[in-house]
One Martini backbone bead per residue (centre of mass of N, CA, C, O) as a GRO file, in nm:
protein
  555
    1MET     BB    1   9.611   8.084  11.498
    2LYS     BB    2   9.552   8.443  11.424
    3LEU     BB    3   9.574   8.767  11.589
    4ILE     BB    4   9.361   9.060  11.536
    5VAL     BB    5   9.350   9.396  11.634
    6LEU     BB    6   9.110   9.655  11.536
    7SER     BB    7   9.110  10.012  11.458
    8ILE     BB    8   9.049  10.184  11.210
    9ILE     BB    9   9.153  10.285  10.898
   10LEU     BB   10   9.260  10.591  10.737
   11ALA     BB   11   9.324  10.598  10.397
   12TYR     BB   12   9.580  10.834  10.310
   13CYS     BB   13   9.655  10.801   9.978
   14VAL     BB   14   9.747  10.876   9.654
   15THR     BB   15   9.908  10.594   9.623
   16ILE     BB   16  10.117  10.329   9.561
   17ASN     BB   17  10.331  10.357   9.803
   18CYS     BB   18  10.599  10.363  10.018
   19GLN     BB   19  10.496  10.315  10.300
   20ASP     BB   20  10.676  10.362  10.564
   21ALA     BB   21  10.938  10.473  10.499
   22CYS     BB   22  11.272  10.429  10.521
   23PRO     BB   23  11.486  10.536  10.713
   24VAL     BB   24  11.786  10.651  10.788
   25GLU     BB   25  12.044  10.548  10.923
   26ALA     BB   26  12.200  10.615  11.205
   27GLU     BB   27  12.483  10.843  11.165
   28ALA     BB   28  12.738  10.985  11.101
   29PRO     BB   29  12.769  11.275  10.917
   30SER     BB   30  12.989  11.139  10.715
   31SER     BB   31  12.804  10.927  10.633
   32THR     BB   32  12.660  10.695  10.405
   33PRO     BB   33  12.377  10.605  10.314
   34THR     BB   34  12.230  10.273  10.215
   35VAL     BB   35  11.922  10.350  10.251
   36PRO     BB   36  11.659  10.438  10.110
   37THR     BB   37  11.386  10.652  10.203
   38SER     BB   38  11.230  10.615   9.916
   39CYS     BB   39  10.995  10.532   9.640
   40GLU     BB   40  10.918  10.806   9.571
   41ALA     BB   41  10.756  11.054   9.363
   42LYS     BB   42  10.813  11.406   9.273
   43GLU     BB   43  10.767  11.561   8.993
   44GLY     BB   44  10.948  11.312   8.851
   45GLU     BB   45  11.113  11.266   9.124
   46CYS     BB   46  11.315  11.118   9.328
   47ILE     BB   47  11.359  11.154   9.654
   48ASP     BB   48  11.585  10.943   9.616
   49THR     BB   49  11.889  10.939   9.439
   50ARG     BB   50  11.940  10.615   9.465
   51CYS     BB   51  11.754  10.598   9.275
   52ALA     BB   52  11.604  10.654   8.973
   53THR     BB   53  11.319  10.643   8.802
   54CYS     BB   54  11.016  10.724   8.716
   55LYS     BB   55  10.737  10.521   8.621
   56ARG     BB   56  10.543  10.749   8.594
   57ASP     BB   57  10.386  11.005   8.539
   58ILE     BB   58  10.527  11.318   8.571
   59LEU     BB   59  10.258  11.432   8.734
   60SER     BB   60  10.299  11.211   8.932
   61ASP     BB   61  10.290  11.020   9.231
   62GLY     BB   62  10.514  10.775   9.230
   63LEU     BB   63  10.745  10.533   9.134
   64CYS     BB   64  11.061  10.396   9.176
   65GLU     BB   65  11.340  10.283   9.059
   66ASN     BB   66  11.620  10.093   9.077
   67LYS     BB   67  11.925  10.078   9.123
   68PRO     BB   68  12.183   9.903   9.103
   69GLY     BB   69  12.198   9.764   9.424
   70LYS     BB   70  11.934   9.887   9.509
   71THR     BB   71  11.686   9.982   9.776
   72CYS     BB   72  11.335  10.034   9.794
   73CYS     BB   73  11.175   9.977  10.065
   74ARG     BB   74  10.892   9.736  10.103
   75MET     BB   75  10.891   9.680  10.424
   76CYS     BB   76  10.583   9.802  10.436
   77GLN     BB   77  10.295   9.976  10.464
   78TYR     BB   78  10.026   9.946  10.269
   79VAL     BB   79   9.816  10.192  10.110
   80ILE     BB   80   9.545  10.101   9.930
   81GLU     BB   81   9.431  10.303   9.649
   82CYS     BB   82   9.138  10.449   9.506
   83ARG     BB   83   9.080  10.737   9.285
   84VAL     BB   84   8.849  11.016   9.263
   85GLU     BB   85   8.858  11.328   9.099
   86ALA     BB   86   8.743  11.645   9.029
   87ALA     BB   87   8.891  11.650   8.734
   88GLY     BB   88   8.852  11.326   8.627
   89TYR     BB   89   9.050  11.160   8.783
   90PHE     BB   90   9.211  10.845   8.791
   91ARG     BB   91   9.320  10.591   9.038
   92THR     BB   92   9.451  10.304   9.070
   93PHE     BB   93   9.592  10.070   9.274
   94TYR     BB   94   9.871  10.131   9.101
   95GLY     BB   95   9.866  10.443   8.994
   96LYS     BB   96   9.695  10.477   8.746
   97ARG     BB   97   9.640  10.755   8.528
   98PHE     BB   98   9.322  10.908   8.433
   99ASN     BB   99   9.083  11.051   8.209
  100PHE     BB  100   8.717  11.059   8.284
  101GLN     BB  101   8.398  11.205   8.094
  102GLU     BB  102   8.145  10.997   8.091
  103PRO     BB  103   7.837  10.947   8.094
  104GLY     BB  104   7.720  10.744   8.371
  105LYS     BB  105   7.757  10.404   8.486
  106TYR     BB  106   8.009  10.277   8.724
  107VAL     BB  107   8.239  10.033   8.831
  108LEU     BB  108   8.479  10.068   9.066
  109ALA     BB  109   8.390   9.825   9.267
  110ARG     BB  110   8.409   9.466   9.345
  111GLY     BB  111   8.317   9.161   9.465
  112THR     BB  112   8.436   8.823   9.360
  113LYS     BB  113   8.322   8.687   9.635
  114GLY     BB  114   7.987   8.660   9.574
  115GLY     BB  115   7.905   8.965   9.515
  116ASP     BB  116   7.851   9.143   9.809
  117TRP     BB  117   7.977   9.409   9.655
  118SER     BB  118   7.945   9.764   9.554
  119VAL     BB  119   8.080  10.048   9.358
  120THR     BB  120   7.894  10.322   9.216
  121LEU     BB  121   7.905  10.553   8.953
  122THR     BB  122   7.785  10.885   8.875
  123MET     BB  123   7.784  11.053   8.558
  124GLU     BB  124   7.750  11.405   8.477
  125ASN     BB  125   7.613  11.669   8.300
  126LEU     BB  126   7.648  12.009   8.341
  127ASP     BB  127   7.530  12.293   8.289
  128GLY     BB  128   7.779  12.468   8.104
  129GLN     BB  129   7.954  12.208   8.091
  130LYS     BB  130   8.211  11.990   8.044
  131GLY     BB  131   8.153  11.688   8.047
  132ALA     BB  132   8.193  11.501   8.357
  133VAL     BB  133   8.068  11.429   8.687
  134LEU     BB  134   8.057  11.356   9.012
  135THR     BB  135   7.726  11.284   9.184
  136LYS     BB  136   7.731  10.965   9.259
  137THR     BB  137   7.757  10.720   9.529
  138THR     BB  138   7.712  10.355   9.530
  139LEU     BB  139   7.641  10.124   9.800
  140GLU     BB  140   7.647   9.766   9.801
  141VAL     BB  141   7.546   9.551  10.099
  142ALA     BB  142   7.386   9.297  10.172
  143GLY     BB  143   7.108   9.473  10.075
  144ASP     BB  144   7.237   9.744  10.118
  145VAL     BB  145   7.183  10.103  10.044
  146ILE     BB  146   7.426  10.369   9.971
  147ASP     BB  147   7.378  10.705   9.911
  148ILE     BB  148   7.614  10.947   9.764
  149THR     BB  149   7.595  11.288   9.742
  150GLN     BB  150   7.762  11.519   9.598
  151ALA     BB  151   7.811  11.837   9.706
  152ILE     BB  152   7.676  11.817   9.997
  153ALA     BB  153   7.584  11.839  10.327
  154ASP     BB  154   7.373  11.568  10.319
  155PRO     BB  155   7.466  11.281  10.144
  156ILE     BB  156   7.314  11.045  10.302
  157THR     BB  157   7.136  10.740  10.193
  158VAL     BB  158   6.934  10.479  10.335
  159ASN     BB  159   6.732  10.287  10.182
  160GLY     BB  160   6.570  10.556  10.062
  161GLY     BB  161   6.518  10.660  10.384
  162ALA     BB  162   6.437  10.415  10.585
  163ASP     BB  163   6.737  10.469  10.721
  164PRO     BB  164   6.828  10.672  10.939
  165VAL     BB  165   7.103  10.885  11.035
  166ILE     BB  166   7.143  10.888  11.410
  167ALA     BB  167   7.460  10.839  11.421
  168ASN     BB  168   7.816  10.864  11.554
  169PRO     BB  169   7.827  10.607  11.458
  170PHE     BB  170   7.663  10.413  11.184
  171THR     BB  171   7.489  10.092  11.185
  172ILE     BB  172   7.429   9.854  10.908
  173GLY     BB  173   7.496   9.560  10.918
  174GLU     BB  174   7.809   9.566  10.746
  175VAL     BB  175   7.782   9.885  10.807
  176THR     BB  176   7.983  10.185  10.861
  177ILE     BB  177   7.927  10.521  10.965
  178ALA     BB  178   8.149  10.811  10.953
  179VAL     BB  179   8.254  11.118  11.102
  180VAL     BB  180   8.560  11.290  11.032
  181GLU     BB  181   8.785  11.502  11.175
  182ILE     BB  182   8.936  11.764  11.008
  183PRO     BB  183   9.108  12.033  10.974
  184GLY     BB  184   8.831  12.237  10.847
  185PHE     BB  185   8.696  11.933  10.802
  186ASN     BB  186   8.506  11.662  10.668
  187ILE     BB  187   8.484  11.296  10.663
  188THR     BB  188   8.335  11.031  10.508
  189VAL     BB  189   8.322  10.701  10.655
  190ILE     BB  190   8.314  10.370  10.504
  191GLU     BB  191   8.269  10.044  10.660
  192PHE     BB  192   8.339   9.706  10.520
  193PHE     BB  193   8.431   9.405  10.511
  194LYS     BB  194   8.712   9.405  10.626
  195LEU     BB  195   8.840   9.686  10.552
  196ILE     BB  196   8.652   9.856  10.362
  197VAL     BB  197   8.722  10.183  10.247
  198ILE     BB  198   8.529  10.489  10.226
  199ASP     BB  199   8.595  10.816  10.103
  200ILE     BB  200   8.406  11.121  10.140
  201LEU     BB  201   8.419  11.405  10.013
  202GLY     BB  202   8.286  11.737   9.980
  203GLY     BB  203   8.296  11.709   9.682
  204ARG     BB  204   8.421  11.509   9.386
  205SER     BB  205   8.529  11.270   9.583
  206VAL     BB  206   8.676  10.935   9.597
  207ARG     BB  207   8.780  10.650   9.821
  208ILE     BB  208   8.936  10.328   9.806
  209ALA     BB  209   9.048  10.096  10.088
  210PRO     BB  210   9.177   9.797  10.098
  211ASP     BB  211   9.270   9.528  10.232
  212THR     BB  212   9.498   9.278  10.168
  213ALA     BB  213   9.283   9.043  10.201
  214ASN     BB  214   9.156   9.139   9.903
  215LYS     BB  215   9.338   8.989   9.736
  216GLY     BB  216   9.191   8.892   9.433
  217LEU     BB  217   8.864   9.015   9.518
  218ILE     BB  218   8.873   9.246   9.281
  219SER     BB  219   8.683   9.460   9.069
  220GLY     BB  220   8.724   9.717   8.821
  221ILE     BB  221   8.845  10.035   8.766
  222CYS     BB  222   9.064   9.990   8.995
  223GLY     BB  223   9.096   9.677   8.984
  224ASN     BB  224   9.213   9.348   9.099
  225LEU     BB  225   9.440   9.323   9.331
  226GLU     BB  226   9.708   9.146   9.245
  227MET     BB  227   9.985   9.315   9.251
  228ASN     BB  228   9.985   9.385   8.917
  229ASP     BB  229  10.030   9.648   8.702
  230ALA     BB  230  10.005   9.482   8.422
  231ASP     BB  231   9.683   9.440   8.452
  232ASP     BB  232   9.609   9.705   8.361
  233PHE     BB  233   9.399   9.705   8.094
  234THR     BB  234   9.383   9.373   8.008
  235THR     BB  235   9.114   9.209   8.175
  236ASP     BB  236   8.918   9.409   8.278
  237ALA     BB  237   8.603   9.488   8.181
  238ASP     BB  238   8.562   9.778   8.298
  239GLN     BB  239   8.819   9.894   8.179
  240LEU     BB  240   8.781   9.813   7.878
  241ALA     BB  241   8.510   9.976   7.834
  242ILE     BB  242   8.659  10.276   7.883
  243GLN     BB  243   8.926  10.301   7.717
  244PRO     BB  244   8.823  10.467   7.451
  245ASN     BB  245   8.746  10.728   7.672
  246ILE     BB  246   9.026  10.798   7.761
  247ASN     BB  247   9.196  11.084   7.739
  248LYS     BB  248   8.991  11.312   7.640
  249GLU     BB  249   9.004  11.593   7.480
  250PHE     BB  250   8.903  11.937   7.485
  251ASP     BB  251   8.814  12.213   7.361
  252GLY     BB  252   9.042  12.441   7.505
  253CYS     BB  253   9.136  12.181   7.726
  254PRO     BB  254   9.415  12.106   7.845
  255PHE     BB  255   9.577  11.906   8.060
  256TYR     BB  256   9.805  12.143   8.099
  257GLY     BB  257   9.679  12.400   8.056
  258ASN     BB  258   9.610  12.720   8.053
  259PRO     BB  259   9.784  12.996   8.139
  260SER     BB  260   9.546  13.149   8.275
  261ASP     BB  261   9.444  12.917   8.444
  262ILE     BB  262   9.694  12.872   8.613
  263GLU     BB  263   9.710  13.147   8.740
  264TYR     BB  264   9.448  13.122   8.883
  265CYS     BB  265   9.526  12.858   9.055
  266LYS     BB  266   9.766  12.975   9.199
  267GLY     BB  267   9.598  13.188   9.351
  268LEU     BB  268   9.406  12.981   9.493
  269MET     BB  269   9.649  12.776   9.629
  270GLU     BB  270   9.879  12.932   9.769
  271PRO     BB  271   9.782  12.984  10.062
  272TYR     BB  272   9.805  12.661  10.126
  273ARG     BB  273  10.091  12.591  10.072
  274ALA     BB  274  10.225  12.733  10.331
  275VAL     BB  275  10.050  12.504  10.522
  276CYS     BB  276  10.154  12.246  10.417
  277ARG     BB  277  10.250  11.944  10.572
  278ASN     BB  278  10.317  11.821  10.294
  279ASN     BB  279  10.479  11.668  10.005
  280ILE     BB  280  10.312  11.819   9.765
  281ASN     BB  281  10.212  11.840   9.424
  282PHE     BB  282  10.145  12.143   9.315
  283TYR     BB  283  10.154  12.121   9.007
  284TYR     BB  284   9.942  11.899   8.965
  285TYR     BB  285   9.707  12.064   9.102
  286THR     BB  286   9.719  12.302   8.910
  287LEU     BB  287   9.646  12.151   8.647
  288SER     BB  288   9.384  12.033   8.742
  289CYS     BB  289   9.251  12.313   8.807
  290ALA     BB  290   9.282  12.424   8.507
  291PHE     BB  291   9.105  12.205   8.375
  292ALA     BB  292   8.852  12.245   8.546
  293TYR     BB  293   8.808  12.554   8.490
  294CYS     BB  294   8.756  12.511   8.186
  295MET     BB  295   8.520  12.307   8.206
  296GLY     BB  296   8.349  12.457   8.496
  297GLY     BB  297   8.484  12.664   8.661
  298GLU     BB  298   8.490  12.760   8.986
  299GLU     BB  299   8.358  12.519   9.111
  300ARG     BB  300   8.550  12.295   9.007
  301ALA     BB  301   8.812  12.423   9.120
  302LYS     BB  302   8.730  12.403   9.419
  303HIS     BB  303   8.738  12.089   9.435
  304VAL     BB  304   9.041  12.075   9.391
  305LEU     BB  305   9.119  12.234   9.631
  306PHE     BB  306   9.008  12.038   9.831
  307ASP     BB  307   9.195  11.808   9.771
  308TYR     BB  308   9.454  11.958   9.845
  309VAL     BB  309   9.393  12.024  10.143
  310GLU     BB  310   9.346  11.734  10.241
  311THR     BB  311   9.623  11.623  10.158
  312CYS     BB  312   9.778  11.820  10.343
  313ALA     BB  313   9.637  11.730  10.619
  314ALA     BB  314   9.724  11.447  10.576
  315PRO     BB  315   9.899  11.188  10.613
  316GLU     BB  316  10.131  11.015  10.424
  317THR     BB  317  10.134  10.799  10.651
  318ARG     BB  318  10.128  10.505  10.830
  319GLY     BB  319  10.153  10.417  11.153
  320THR     BB  320  10.399  10.170  11.256
  321CYS     BB  321  10.407   9.921  11.513
  322VAL     BB  322  10.650   9.663  11.622
  323LEU     BB  323  10.625   9.341  11.774
  324SER     BB  324  10.900   9.111  11.802
  325GLY     BB  325  10.976   8.854  11.947
  326HIS     BB  326  11.254   8.893  12.214
  327THR     BB  327  11.179   9.211  12.229
  328PHE     BB  328  11.100   9.389  11.947
  329TYR     BB  329  11.108   9.738  11.848
  330ASP     BB  330  10.910   9.942  11.614
  331THR     BB  331  10.828  10.252  11.560
  332PHE     BB  332  10.656  10.473  11.413
  333ASP     BB  333  10.951  10.637  11.350
  334LYS     BB  334  11.179  10.396  11.343
  335ALA     BB  335  11.270  10.306  11.598
  336ARG     BB  336  11.513  10.070  11.755
  337TYR     BB  337  11.450   9.792  11.993
  338GLN     BB  338  11.503   9.622  12.299
  339PHE     BB  339  11.291   9.437  12.539
  340GLN     BB  340  11.419   9.327  12.865
  341GLY     BB  341  11.218   9.300  13.157
  342PRO     BB  342  11.033   9.342  13.479
  343CYS     BB  343  10.773   9.407  13.341
  344LYS     BB  344  10.447   9.318  13.337
  345GLU     BB  345  10.348   9.607  13.214
  346ILE     BB  346  10.293   9.786  12.907
  347LEU     BB  347  10.291  10.082  12.719
  348MET     BB  348  10.270  10.080  12.377
  349ALA     BB  349   9.990  10.255  12.313
  350ALA     BB  350   9.846  10.601  12.296
  351ASP     BB  351   9.613  10.839  12.364
  352CYS     BB  352   9.743  11.155  12.496
  353TYR     BB  353   9.497  11.370  12.438
  354TRP     BB  354   9.194  11.215  12.483
  355ASN     BB  355   9.189  10.927  12.604
  356THR     BB  356   9.048  10.679  12.411
  357TRP     BB  357   9.319  10.490  12.404
  358ASP     BB  358   9.488  10.161  12.447
  359VAL     BB  359   9.795   9.961  12.455
  360LYS     BB  360   9.866   9.654  12.634
  361VAL     BB  361  10.150   9.457  12.772
  362SER     BB  362  10.189   9.136  12.895
  363HIS     BB  363  10.426   8.959  13.087
  364ARG     BB  364  10.646   8.660  13.105
  365ASP     BB  365  10.852   8.439  13.249
  366VAL     BB  366  11.112   8.253  13.051
  367GLU     BB  367  11.357   8.197  13.217
  368SER     BB  368  11.574   8.437  13.044
  369TYR     BB  369  11.288   8.545  12.954
  370THR     BB  370  11.036   8.726  12.772
  371GLU     BB  371  10.673   8.713  12.710
  372VAL     BB  372  10.372   8.716  12.591
  373GLU     BB  373  10.043   8.699  12.751
  374LYS     BB  374   9.889   8.993  12.696
  375VAL     BB  375   9.635   9.188  12.535
  376THR     BB  376   9.516   9.535  12.578
  377ILE     BB  377   9.221   9.702  12.461
  378ARG     BB  378   9.116  10.046  12.488
  379LYS     BB  379   8.777  10.190  12.439
  380GLN     BB  380   8.717  10.370  12.665
  381SER     BB  381   8.518  10.135  12.840
  382THR     BB  382   8.625   9.926  12.643
  383VAL     BB  383   8.756   9.586  12.692
  384VAL     BB  384   9.020   9.402  12.529
  385ASP     BB  385   9.120   9.064  12.559
  386LEU     BB  386   9.435   8.883  12.476
  387ILE     BB  387   9.499   8.552  12.538
  388VAL     BB  388   9.719   8.318  12.483
  389ASP     BB  389   9.595   8.116  12.656
  390GLY     BB  390   9.365   7.963  12.447
  391LYS     BB  391   9.283   8.204  12.278
  392GLN     BB  392   9.150   8.449  12.422
  393VAL     BB  393   8.832   8.642  12.418
  394LYS     BB  394   8.762   8.955  12.584
  395VAL     BB  395   8.472   9.147  12.676
  396GLY     BB  396   8.444   9.285  12.972
  397GLY     BB  397   8.541   8.985  13.091
  398VAL     BB  398   8.394   8.825  12.850
  399ASP     BB  399   8.353   8.567  12.677
  400VAL     BB  400   8.399   8.539  12.313
  401SER     BB  401   8.290   8.479  12.000
  402ILE     BB  402   8.382   8.404  11.663
  403PRO     BB  403   8.215   8.636  11.571
  404TYR     BB  404   8.193   8.982  11.677
  405SER     BB  405   7.920   9.212  11.782
  406SER     BB  406   7.909   9.568  11.906
  407GLU     BB  407   7.799   9.818  11.769
  408ASN     BB  408   8.130   9.952  11.684
  409THR     BB  409   8.215   9.644  11.731
  410SER     BB  410   8.433   9.408  11.557
  411ILE     BB  411   8.505   9.047  11.548
  412TYR     BB  412   8.736   8.872  11.330
  413TRP     BB  413   8.848   8.648  11.095
  414GLN     BB  414   9.142   8.655  10.902
  415ASP     BB  415   9.263   8.442  10.685
  416GLY     BB  416   9.198   8.223  10.929
  417ASP     BB  417   9.454   8.372  11.147
  418ILE     BB  418   9.312   8.661  11.176
  419LEU     BB  419   9.221   8.896  11.412
  420THR     BB  420   8.954   9.142  11.399
  421THR     BB  421   8.919   9.476  11.525
  422ALA     BB  422   8.649   9.717  11.471
  423ILE     BB  423   8.661  10.090  11.503
  424LEU     BB  424   8.435  10.347  11.479
  425PRO     BB  425   8.625  10.650  11.411
  426GLU     BB  426   8.881  10.534  11.457
  427ALA     BB  427   9.267  10.501  11.405
  428LEU     BB  428   9.309  10.182  11.494
  429VAL     BB  429   9.556   9.910  11.471
  430VAL     BB  430   9.546   9.561  11.581
  431LYS     BB  431   9.794   9.289  11.562
  432PHE     BB  432   9.761   8.941  11.663
  433ASN     BB  433   9.912   8.592  11.713
  434PHE     BB  434   9.949   8.473  12.017
  435LYS     BB  435  10.258   8.558  12.033
  436GLN     BB  436  10.532   8.760  11.874
  437LEU     BB  437  10.305   8.941  11.713
  438LEU     BB  438  10.266   9.302  11.712
  439VAL     BB  439  10.043   9.540  11.555
  440VAL     BB  440  10.036   9.901  11.508
  441HIS     BB  441   9.797  10.129  11.366
  442ILE     BB  442   9.797  10.481  11.258
  443ARG     BB  443   9.601  10.780  11.229
  444ASP     BB  444   9.395  10.991  11.184
  445PRO     BB  445   9.403  11.205  11.471
  446PHE     BB  446   9.704  11.090  11.608
  447ASP     BB  447   9.913  11.260  11.515
  448GLY     BB  448  10.110  11.382  11.772
  449LYS     BB  449   9.933  11.200  12.027
  450THR     BB  450  10.143  10.989  12.124
  451CYS     BB  451  10.234  10.706  12.347
  452GLY     BB  452  10.491  10.503  12.438
  453ILE     BB  453  10.693  10.258  12.309
  454CYS     BB  454  10.605  10.373  12.011
  455GLY     BB  455  10.558  10.669  12.045
  456ASN     BB  456  10.552  10.969  11.861
  457TYR     BB  457  10.359  11.045  11.591
  458ASN     BB  458  10.592  11.274  11.383
  459GLN     BB  459  10.846  11.202  11.201
  460ASP     BB  460  11.028  11.166  11.486
  461SER     BB  461  11.269  10.973  11.658
  462THR     BB  462  11.401  11.158  11.882
  463ASP     BB  463  11.124  11.150  12.079
  464ASP     BB  464  11.134  10.865  12.153
  465PHE     BB  465  11.005  10.664  12.424
  466PHE     BB  466  10.999  10.495  12.735
  467ASP     BB  467  10.682  10.348  12.865
  468ALA     BB  468  10.660  10.216  13.201
  469GLU     BB  469  10.574   9.996  13.457
  470GLY     BB  470  10.847  10.066  13.596
  471ALA     BB  471  11.188   9.967  13.621
  472CYS     BB  472  11.302   9.969  13.282
  473ALA     BB  473  11.567   9.835  13.107
  474LEU     BB  474  11.743   9.837  12.829
  475THR     BB  475  11.869   9.633  12.609
  476SER     BB  476  12.060   9.524  12.400
  477ASN     BB  477  12.082   9.531  12.017
  478PRO     BB  478  12.161   9.232  12.041
  479PRO     BB  479  12.253   8.975  12.184
  480GLY     BB  480  12.491   8.752  12.179
  481CYS     BB  481  12.657   8.483  12.066
  482THR     BB  482  12.811   8.210  12.072
  483GLU     BB  483  13.069   8.060  11.906
  484GLU     BB  484  12.903   7.797  11.850
  485GLN     BB  485  12.637   7.939  11.729
  486LYS     BB  486  12.713   8.146  11.503
  487PRO     BB  487  12.736   7.985  11.229
  488GLU     BB  488  12.448   7.883  11.216
  489ALA     BB  489  12.295   8.146  11.248
  490GLU     BB  490  12.416   8.279  10.994
  491ARG     BB  491  12.311   8.079  10.790
  492LEU     BB  492  12.007   8.088  10.842
  493CYS     BB  493  11.961   8.409  10.832
  494ASN     BB  494  12.078   8.461  10.549
  495SER     BB  495  11.869   8.276  10.409
  496LEU     BB  496  11.613   8.430  10.495
  497PHE     BB  497  11.753   8.728  10.387
  498ASP     BB  498  11.774   8.705  10.101
  499THR     BB  499  11.723   8.818   9.768
  500SER     BB  500  11.456   8.653   9.706
  501ILE     BB  501  11.263   8.861   9.877
  502ASP     BB  502  11.271   9.147   9.731
  503GLU     BB  503  11.016   9.145   9.555
  504LYS     BB  504  10.825   9.125   9.812
  505CYS     BB  505  11.020   9.170  10.102
  506ASN     BB  506  11.176   9.417  10.172
  507VAL     BB  507  11.421   9.514  10.416
  508CYS     BB  508  11.460   9.700  10.675
  509TYR     BB  509  11.751   9.665  10.806
  510LYS     BB  510  11.891   9.381  10.742
  511PRO     BB  511  12.113   9.345  10.962
  512ASP     BB  512  11.916   9.365  11.200
  513ARG     BB  513  11.736   9.126  11.125
  514ILE     BB  514  11.952   8.912  11.146
  515ALA     BB  515  12.027   8.955  11.437
  516ARG     BB  516  11.749   8.883  11.541
  517CYS     BB  517  11.751   8.597  11.441
  518MET     BB  518  12.005   8.510  11.599
  519TYR     BB  519  11.886   8.552  11.878
  520GLU     BB  520  11.660   8.337  11.853
  521TYR     BB  521  11.840   8.104  11.815
  522CYS     BB  522  12.031   8.142  12.068
  523LEU     BB  523  11.787   8.109  12.266
  524ARG     BB  524  11.609   7.837  12.103
  525GLY     BB  525  11.707   7.754  11.847
  526GLN     BB  526  11.542   7.602  11.597
  527GLN     BB  527  11.269   7.704  11.713
  528GLY     BB  528  11.340   8.004  11.707
  529PHE     BB  529  11.386   8.030  11.409
  530CYS     BB  530  11.108   7.928  11.309
  531ASP     BB  531  10.935   8.131  11.453
  532HIS     BB  532  11.064   8.369  11.302
  533ALA     BB  533  10.990   8.285  11.020
  534TRP     BB  534  10.676   8.289  11.066
  535GLU     BB  535  10.662   8.585  11.157
  536PHE     BB  536  10.772   8.706  10.897
  537LYS     BB  537  10.562   8.603  10.707
  538LYS     BB  538  10.320   8.763  10.852
  539GLU     BB  539  10.443   9.040  10.832
  540CYS     BB  540  10.452   9.056  10.521
  541TYR     BB  541  10.141   9.027  10.496
  542ILE     BB  542  10.047   9.267  10.668
  543LYS     BB  543  10.226   9.487  10.510
  544HIS     BB  544  10.197   9.364  10.179
  545GLY     BB  545  10.030   9.079  10.093
  546ASP     BB  546  10.256   8.867  10.102
  547THR     BB  547  10.365   8.528  10.037
  548LEU     BB  548  10.585   8.318  10.211
  549GLU     BB  549  10.829   8.089  10.244
  550VAL     BB  550  10.957   7.857  10.448
  551PRO     BB  551  11.201   7.706  10.550
  552PRO     BB  552  11.278   7.369  10.530
  553GLU     BB  553  11.334   7.342  10.838
  554CYS     BB  554  11.010   7.449  10.896
  555GLN     BB  555  10.800   7.239  10.735
   0.00000   0.00000   0.00000
């Protein structure tokens, strides 16, 4: 079995982009980078010119196709999101964008394994406006009903008011509700059933972000989450039911906006553009605002403005730090190095601004190398210990059985061998397999406020630093093999990372990953290689949701 500890992700992503995009390999200024930096497209153009053309609508922030022989690296953490926007635009899990403004109730998403949850939208026509807008979102989970009325100050009602929301976070049954502060405004975040997250914005927008563990277990307007964009609007009954009424234009209100409405929206949004922290498609939001303004006047245009300001404030990617093997680190900002040293305990990552949480790793010596002995996660005064020997889980020093739940902390097995600990309203995710794979994810509000061996998550790898208890020197990355070991190590590791995996799990810095694999083989022979292959299989699943086959030598 495999263990994951997690304190919840707040998934802020406009579409299914290549999140945690691979940065360009650090080289001399005259060198030409060989790895594209992003699969994303902005305003119809690929961010990285070594990719080819944008696959999506030219007004969308979509994905780029690869030029022959080039790779937009996909071995990165996907933040899968379906979004309903204030202008009546929907985006499915695959980034398909369409406009839909028919009054009625519609299933945005539901669980298909037992039907234990659903998210339903209520669309209504408001007096004096054209089309319909989102007025209420209803979440039903295992008998509890949470109604979220859009565009009001206190939007949430639980079980018809029978269960007042009296705390932040507030938990009832399988559902946890939290208000998360973003600079300038708040977002209501609802988490349930193993990291299915709903964000309720202050206007008329809602987002649902399921964990990759829900692959193939969701249906509805958002899509089936089979990770195949060809499935959109081909098989799902909820999508097919609305298909005749999507992208219907209204008299006098073209999707591309009337010139006067565009000018109005430029004036409305331009002051926020100057302080936007992310590379957001201003033109796309301007056209959405112009369409909304034509359909419903200033009030609906301001809701699009709120969408734009929120997207500007949130990080574009989720920070991911990975410890793998013996003992390689990829920091939040993609600095890469190996650590083998005398430290008993190192600080892997921490909130160094508010001091609300930290993640520490304890090591033990095994012959000529060190390996993980224990992972400790602290949230305020609560301490969770994950002990490799016996796969023990302790909370406050006391053994607990899984699943475990206490106040705003829950621990459970995911996908059979991944243990997850969820804490709201924090934005930390820790995944551990009781061996040599440890993954830490963070999002708002901790960007630019972290420290530890994972570095400061601020999109700049140059200020990442090593922070440990004791004098620990970093070793070279990685040590070489003997001449006798090298041929077999090269054969095995090149076969593990050959081109057959590119469709599922393209790998950032493939030469470096091959070198890491060779190090594991040269350290512990065939067992070291096979352990590495199994860890890579799980890393691919954690980051991308796909399952790989291990090499024949390891089956």
